[in-house]
N, C-alpha and C positions, 0 to 999 in steps of 0.2 A: 772659267767662266768663257759664256759665247759670246763673241765679239759683236756687236751692230754693224752692219755693214753701213758704210758712209755713201749712203743711196738717197737722193731726197726724196721725202716723204710721198711726193705727187706719184713718183714710180712705182712704189710698194704698194702695188695690187698683185692679188693672186696672180692674174693672166701675166703680167710681167714677169713675176718671180718664175714662173713656170717655164715661159719661153728659155729665161735665161738658165735654168735648169736642165730642160731638152737639150740645149745646146751643148751644154757641158759633157753631158753623160753620151750623148751620139760623140761627141770627139775623144771619148775613153775607147772606144770599140776598137780591138786589135785587127789586123789586118785579114786575119784567119777568120773572122767574123765574131770571136769572143769578145767577154768582157772579164776581167779580173783584177779584182781590187786587193789590195796586201790584206793578208790574215794575219794580225798583229796579236802577238800573246804575252810572253814574260821571258825573264833572262835564263829562267831554266834552260829552254832551248839551247841557247848561245854556251852556257856552263859545260852542260852535256853534250855538246858537241865539241869543246876543245877535251875535254876529260875522253871520250871517244878516241880521239886522234892522239892523245898523249898514252893512251893506253896500246893504241896500235905500232907507235911509233911513228906517225904520221904527222905530228902536229909541225907548223910550220913556223917562223917567227912573225911573218906577216899575217898570217889568219891569228895569231895569238894577241898581236898588237892592236888591230881592227875591230875582235871579237871585244878585247876588254875594254877598248875605248867606248866601244857600246854600253859595254854592260856599267860602267862606271858612270855613264852619263844619265843611266837610268835608276841610280841610288838616289834615295830621297834625304831630304834635308835631317831627318833623324837616325840617317845611317842604315835604313833597312831597303830592302826590293820587297815591292807588291806582287800581287797577280793581277792587279788592273787599276787602271788609273783613279787616284784619289782614294783608295782602298787602303787597309791596316799593312803594317808590317807582316810578312809570312816569315816563318820561320826557317821551313826549309827551303825556301828561294833565296832567302838571304843568306845561309850557310851553303848551299851552291855557287852563288855568286862569290863570296867569299873566297872558297876554293880554288874556283877558277881564276880569280886575282891572285892568288898567291901563285899560281902556276904561270900567270903572266910576267911575275917578278912583284908585284907589290911586294913591300912590307908589311908585316902583322902590327909593327909600331905607327906605320902612319896614320893620321888623324882617321881616314875614312873606313880603314879598317876597324881601327879601335871601335868608332861608333857603331860598325856593324856587330863586332866581337860582345860588346856591350847590350846588344841587343838581344842576343842568341842566348847568353848566360841568362838573362833575365827571364828570358821563358823557356828554360828547360834543358838548353844546350842540344847537343847532338843526340843525347840521350833522348829527347822529344822529337826528333824529327821524323818523317813519314819512312816506311820502308824503302820506297824508290831512291832517296837521299841517302839510305844505310847501304844499298846494293852497290850504288858509284862508291860511295868509301870502301866498302869491303875488297872493289877491285885493286884499291891500292895499299891495301893492309891497314888501313884508316879505322876499320870496325871489323871486326871478327864475323865470321861468316857462321860462326856457331850461335850467334847472338840473331838471327836472321831467321824469319818462319821457310821451315823446309817446303818447297815444291816440289816433287817427283817428277820425274818425265814417266814413269807409268803411267801417271793422268792420262797420255794418250791412247792408253788402252781401253778404257773406260765406254762402253757403250752409251748412244745418244739419249738413252731412257735412264741412265744410271746417273743418280745426284753427282753433282763435281765434276760430271766430264766436261770437256773444253765447248762443248756447245752450250753449255749452262750459263756459258759468261756472253757478254756482249762482243760483237765482231770485234771491236777495238782493243778489248780485253784479253780474249782469247790469242789474238796474234801476237800481244806481247807476252802473254804468261807461256806459251809453248817454247818461245825461245830461252823465255827466263828460265824455264825448267833445268835446260842444258847448262846456262850459264852458273844458276846456284849448286848444279850438281859436280860439275868439274871445279868449283871454287877457287878461281884465278887470282893470284894476288902479284901486282908487279908496283914494288914500292915507290912511291915516288922519295924526291929529295926534302921533303919538308913534312911535318906534322901537323896536326891539328887539336894538339892538349888545349891550345888557349880558348878552344868551343866546348870543352867539355866541361859539365858539372862536377864528376864524380859520383853523382847519386843514381844508383842502380832504380830501374823500374821495379814496381811494385808488382807481385805476382800473384794475387789470391785467386788459385782456379777453383773455383766452384765447378765440381763435374755437372751438376744439374743446370745450368747455365751454359748458352752457346759458347761464350767467352772461354768457359772452362773446360767444355767438351773439346772445343778445338785445340785449346792450349794443350791438352792431355795429347791428344791426336799429331800436333805438330812435336812433342817430345819423342813420341813413338816412331814418328819421322826420321827424326835426327838419328835416334837408335840405329832404326835400318840402314842408315846412310852408311852407319859407320863397321856393319856386317862386312865381314870380308868376301862374302859370296854372295853375290845379289845376280840369279841368273837370269832376271828378265832386263836388267839395266840396259846391258848393250844394245840389246835389240829396240828397246825405248827411245834409245837415243839415236839410233837410226830412223825409227820412224818417225820421230819428233823433227829429225833434217829432212825426211822426206815432205811432212807436212810442212813445214815453211818454204821448202823451195818451190812446191804445187802452188804456192799463193803469192809468188812474187808477181809483180805485174809490170807491162809493158815497158814501163820508163822506170824501174829498177827497183820501185818501192815496195813496201808492205803496208796495203792499205791506204797509200797514200799519205799517211799520218807519221810523225815522228816516233814515238814509242816504239811499236812494233817494228820498224825501218831500223832503228839505231840497234835494240836487240838481237834481231836477225842475225844481222851483220857480225856482231859480237859473237854469238854462238855459233855461225860457219866459222869466222875465224879460228876460234877456239876448239873446234871440230878439224882443224887441218885443212879448209879451204885457204887456197892462197889467194893472193891480191889481183892473180891473172885468172882465177876463175869465174866465167862468163857469168854468175849470179851474184858474187862478191863486187868484178869489176862495173856491172850494171847499177849496182847498188850506190857505190860510189859517187859514179857518174851521175844518176838521177839526184842525189843528196844535194849535189852541185847546184841543180836548179832551183832548188829552194832557196839559195841564199842571197841575201840584199847586201849589197853593197852600196854607200852614201857616202857623197861627197858632204862635210861638215866644217864651221870653222875650225874645229879642232882637230881636223882630219877625217881619214875615210873610217867609218864605221862598218862592222860587218855584221850580220844579224842572219837569223834562221827563221825561216816560216816554220810552223808545226805544220800545216797544210795549204794544201791552194784551193780555191774554191771556181774554179773559171765554168763549171755547168751549173751551179747555184747562183753566180753573180751574173749569167748570159740570161738563165731563165725570170730573174726576178727583173733585170733589164728591160727584156723584152716587154714584162708586163707591164711594167713602168711605161714605156712609150706607147702602147695600146692604152693605157689609162689616160695618157696625155693627148689623146687624139691623133696621134703619127698616123698617117696612113696604113692600113694594112697589108699593103705592096711596096712599103719604103725599103729602098736598098737596103737600110740599115737592118732591118727586121727580117729581110728577106736572106740575107748574108747569115744572119745569126743562125736562122732555123736550117739552113743547108748545114751550117755548122752541127747545131746539135743533133741533127738528123744523123749525121754522120759518127756520132757518139753514144747513139743506141746501143744496149748490152743485149745481145742477142744469146749468151752463154750461161749455163746454171752456176751458181755460186754456193757457199756454204748456206744461204737460206732455205736451200732446196732439201737439208736434212729436216726440218720440221714440214716444209711443204713440197715432198717430194711429187707430187702429179700435177702441180701448177707450171707452166709454160714459162720460160723467160722472158723477160721486157722490161724495160725502164732506163734510168739514167743512174749514175753515179756522181759524186759531189764533186771529185777530181778528173783530172785530165785523163788518167789510168788508174781506174779501179773497178775491172769487171768481176771478181770476186764478189765486191759487195755493193751494187746497187743499193739506194735507200728509196724508201715510200716517199719520202718528202721531197727529194730533188724531183722525181717521176712524177710526181700530182703538180707541182708547180711547173714542170716543162711541159706537162700537156694543157695547163691553162693558157700558157704563153702559144704554142703552137697552135692550139684550135681557133685562134684569133687570128692568125697571121695568112695571107693570102699567098701562101707559097703555089707556084706554078704547078707542080708535079703532086698534084691532089692525092691521087692514089698512094705515094711514097709515103705522106705524110699522115694519111688515114689509118694505113696499115702498122706504121709506128705506134699512133696513139692507140688505137684497138688491142696491139700487143701491152702496152703498157697499164690500159684499163682493166685487161684481164689478169695479169700480172698482179695489179694491186688489190683488186678482188680478193684472189686468192692469198693474200699476206695478211688477212684481216686474221687479226688474234681471238680466241674462242671468248673474249669478254665483249667484243663489239669494237673495240679501237686498235690504232696501229701503231707499231712501234716502229722506229726508223731503219733497221736493217735488217730484224728477224720478226717471226711471227712468235708468240707464246715464248719469249725470252724474258720469262718471269717468276724464275724459281729465285726466290732470296735466300735459298742455304747458302749459296756462292758469298753473299755479301757479309756473312759471319767470318768467314776466314782470317786469320791473324794477317795476312797477307794484305788484306782489302780495307788498308786505311787511307786510301785516296783516290778519288773519282769515285764516279757510278762504274760499277763492273758487270751490270745488265742493263736489258734495251726494253723496258715495258709499254704498252702504249702511254701516250701522252696527249695532252691536248690540243698542242698547237699542231703537231702532224696529223691527228685525226681530223682536226679540221680541216687541214689543207687538202687530205684526201675526201673527206664528204663535199668540200665545194668542189673539187675537181669532179665528181662524181655528178652533182648535180649539174655542172656546165654541160656534161655528157649527157645531160636527158636522163640519167638513171637514179632520180630522188625516189622511185616506187621500189627499187630493188631492196631485196634483204639486206645486203651489205649497208646500204646507204642508209637505210630506217635503223637499223644496230647500231651504227658510228653517230647517228643524232642522237640516239638514246642513249648513249656510251657518254657524249658530250652534256647532254643535260644533267645527266647523275652525276659529271666530274665538277660543276659550277661549285666555287667557295661560297663558304657563307656570308662573303662580304659582296657577292656578285661578281668577282673576277673569276679567271682561269688562270691555275701556274703554267706558265711557261717553260717546258723543258730545255728548249735549245736556243732560248732569247731571255733577255731580261726586263721582266721575268713575269708578272702578274700581266704588265701592261702588253707583253708580247702576246701571252696565254689569249688576255681578251682581244686584241685585235683581230689574232686570227681566227677564234669563232666566233663572234658574232656575225663577220660578214658570212662565213659557212652557213649557220643556221639559218640566217636570213635565205641565202640562197637555195637552202634545201626547204624551205617551205614554212620555216617558223616566223609567225608575223611580228613584225616591230611592234607591237602592241601586246606581246606576250611578256607575261611577267618575268619570265627568266631573261629576256633582253632588256625590259627596264631597269632591274636590278644591276645590270652590267652597265647600264647609261647610268643609273645615279651614282656607282662606283665612281666612273672616271671622271665626272664631273667633280666629287669630291677632291679625286685625285690631282685637278687640275692647278698648278702653280700660279701664283699671284702674276707671273709673268707672261700667262697666258699657255705657256708650255706643257710639255709632260715630262717627267724623267721617274725611272726608279734604281738606287743604288743595288749594286749586285749584292751588299748585304744580307739584301732580303732572302736571300737563300737560306740564310740562317739565323738572322732576327727578324721576325715577324713585324715588329716596328717600322722597318724600313718598306714594307710591301707599299708601292705605288709611290715613294718618296724617293726624292734624288733631284739634283739639278736637270734644269728642261734640256732634252738633246733633240735634234733634229730626227733620228729616226723613233724614238720611242714618242712623240708628240703625233709623229705620223701615223703610227700604229693607233693611237687612241682616236686621231681623228678618221682612220679607216670604220673601226667598229662604230664612232657616233655617226658616219654616214650610211653607213647599211643599215643602222636603226633609224634613220630617216630624220636626223638630227639637224640636217641643213638647215642654217638660218638663226640658230640659236646661239646665243649668246656665247654657250661654251664653244663651239665650233667656230665662230667667227672669231673670237679672242684667238685660239690655236693657229687658225690660216693665219692672223696678223703675226702673229708671233715667228712663224717660218718666214714671211715675207720681209720683217724686219730683221730677221737675222741671219738671210741670205748674204753671202760674201759676193762681193763684185763679177766673181769668174763664175756666179751659177751655182756652186757648191754649198755648204755649211762647214762650219768647224765643228769636230764632234773627236775630241781626245776620249773620252769617256769610251768604256768598253760593254757593247750592248749584246755581244752573243754570250753563249755558252756552250761551254765543252763539257765539263761537269759540274754541276749544279754543288756550289759549296767550296770547289777545290781549282776550278780551271776555266778561264773566260777569254773572251776573242773581241776584239774591234775589228769588225768587218770594214775595211776604208770604203766601201761602197754602200754600206747602209744608209748612210750620212744624206745621200744622193737618190737612192732608187726609190725607196721608202716616200721621201716627202714628193717627188713626182707623182706617183701613184695616188697621193694623197691628194694634191692641189688637182690631178688631173681628173677624178673622180668628184671633187669639190666643185670644180667648175663645168663637168657635165650636167650638173644639174641647174645650171643658173641659168 
């Protein structure tokens, strides 16, 4: 529960609240000009890091002790581990945590291990875990490779127009799948000193493969691929493995990562290792050195804990922080903003990436999410950075304008054929990929979403491009995407509050009247969702259970999203807005920020969630700034 700041009620007014928040936000800027809040996920990152190091024979006692201490600290009273704060226990996460703690020496008879075991068995045991969890078990002989879906490396040969080619996958998925085809083909086993029989139910999964269903058709295809894998002669396999390795190496980033995210990073290192690349090979060495930069070590009363970020978000955080400061009335030539703009301009991407497979004639431009991810700039970051930069009085105006113009051209070229925008690719919408037995976890394609499309539309409007075909089609896409209840689905943030908080300001900026029925329906939905305390919140269970849509404990970031939509809709002065602003003022901490243990960011809807530690600050600053601007 959010704590009420111990501040005299006379000081709890929006202007004082904003001033404290702005001071805190300015104080978080790094010397180089960027902001970077921690990107918190769940303990599978830490469990898999230990398992990777165990498999490679490089795990140390200190790493193990510190990571295990962190994993134990995240176990809940019911013995489980969840994928987000306050969420239900997750089977695969709990299994991976249990195995990691066994690796650290925890006895299976210990009470905390017994309670985890009880949950696992009650929820289907190892047999019901996701494919990725069973791949990790197979690496140590704790699961049979024969009982995992087959992903042949020959996939790399499929042309981009052919179904199930690697470019049919979202960028994060294709970077994971290609190295996994190598790992799953080589089928390595390096036994552990313990087993996992305590987590088995002994029940075999039912296989009722009806060939006229997608599940059945792909089930039979998987059987055929397993048969092919056992043939003594596979003339294309060696070439496929070499080409897959070349594909992987060509996509390693300057910081040693792959895509700046944990899954392709880890599996690429595994694949290269299994192909015989030594620890001293430049790609492998850079990979591990870069991975070390994602490790957070922190002193706690129980000792040092070690945890791994799944990703880092400095470009995204910096763009949002700049917009927040602009919204708060910080002068456009403030040194804080100028330093941030200078850093961002140095991060512009001027090289071609995988996005060009679908858009070969579009010139490069834009920004990525991370410190280094030149292969995969994204439309969401690019739109937000343009919105921030255009308001900054950067002294070298030609340099800024040229970067913004390049980004704008790139964004217009990245529009999908239906009028919306995906995050990393255009027209990455072929759902056949999602039917594969391998794809039982996370989003694997990147179709247009309301939140991303809204950010691009808002950016086009700010650049005076509302009359362009791209902007008009984007607006129409958003109008068509409104839910029956008046909200919009949020792909990259939780959930309908995030989508609605992005879309309403974008539509109004693009010329839709606040009196339009589309906007009025959104306003009415937000009013209905407001909590009795005046704030807003939406639990991440809303991605799977519609009963949670618009419902959850109030959070600072989600309250701000609702306020941003309501203020754009002309609701300043309404009791709904006033109560929301009051909630922000009354729950602010003395240091100027807000408590927000809840996860309000989304990696994969329904499966993987994020607590962006800067969200609790930047979005309230924007909301309060826009509120006060109209006073």
